[in-house]
C-alpha positions, 0 to 999 in steps of 0.5 A, a space after each residue: 499499499 503506498 503513502 498516498 492511499 494510506 493518507 486517504 484512508 486515514 483522512 476518510 477515518 477522521 471525517 467519518 469519525 467527525 461526521 459521527 460526532 457531530 451527528 450525536 451531538 446534534 441529536 443530544 442538542 434536538 432531544 434537550 430542546 425538545 425535552 424543555 418544550 415538554 417541561 413547558 407543555 406541562 407547566 403550560 397545563 399547570 398554569 391553565 388549571 390554576 384559574 379554575 382552582 382560584 376561582 372554585 376556591 373564591 367561590 367559598 373564602 372570598 375575603 382571602 383576596 391577598 392569597 388570590 392576587 399572589 397565586 395570580 401574580 405568581 403564575 403570571 411571572 412563571 408564565 413569563 420565564 424562559 430559562 431554566 433558572 428563571 422558570 425554577 425561581 417562577 416556579 418556587 414563587 408559584 409553589 408557595 403561593 399555592 401552599 398558601 391557597 390550600 391552608 385557605 382550604 384547609 379552613 373550609 371542610 365543604 370546600 375539600 368536599 367540593 367534587 369539582 374541587 376534588 377533581 382540580 386537585 387530582 389532576 393538579 397533582 397528576 400534572 405536577 408528577 408529570 412535570 416532575 418526570 419531565 424535568 428529570 428526562 430533561 437533566 438526563 439529556 442535558 447531562 448527556 449532552 453537555 459530557 459529549 461536548 466537554 469530553 476529548 476528543 468529542 470537544 474538538 467537534 463541540 468547539 468547531 461547531 460551537 455547541 455550547 453546554 446547557 443550563 441544568 434545570 435545578 432548584 433554586 433555594 432551600 426551601 425548594 429542597 424541603 418536602 412540601 407540608 401541605 395536606 389536603 
């Protein structure tokens, strides 16, 4: 085999290797974006439930105006957040407001027994579970993407094509790390 043939074979192998790594990085980037959109979808479902929940509670607890306003403001802030860090911060505020709303519910046994309220509450719990699963999947994909971007020799291709690490979805504060004490 001549030196020219060996060089051609080496170049072809290196190009093939580069294409494989590039394609893997693209797939991971797309999966990360898809996972983030899944979180958005679940959060939208939750945001759509909140006004119904507030209206149901309002019917029983008309003098709790401050709680309703805080839930509404927190919902609006959460809907406007874009980055994982902003969403996590806004979600922490919204969860706190919802805890206050459910604390109000504790004072109204007839509301807790209301079928519409129970159905909304059950749906909200299901959505919360789906949000948690979507966040876990997103973080797993981001871990894979960031690992592939950071390790050698994949980092050579990642830097060449400007792949950047994505931000993980993380808890914002100590309060978020505690187990919730809300009882229905």
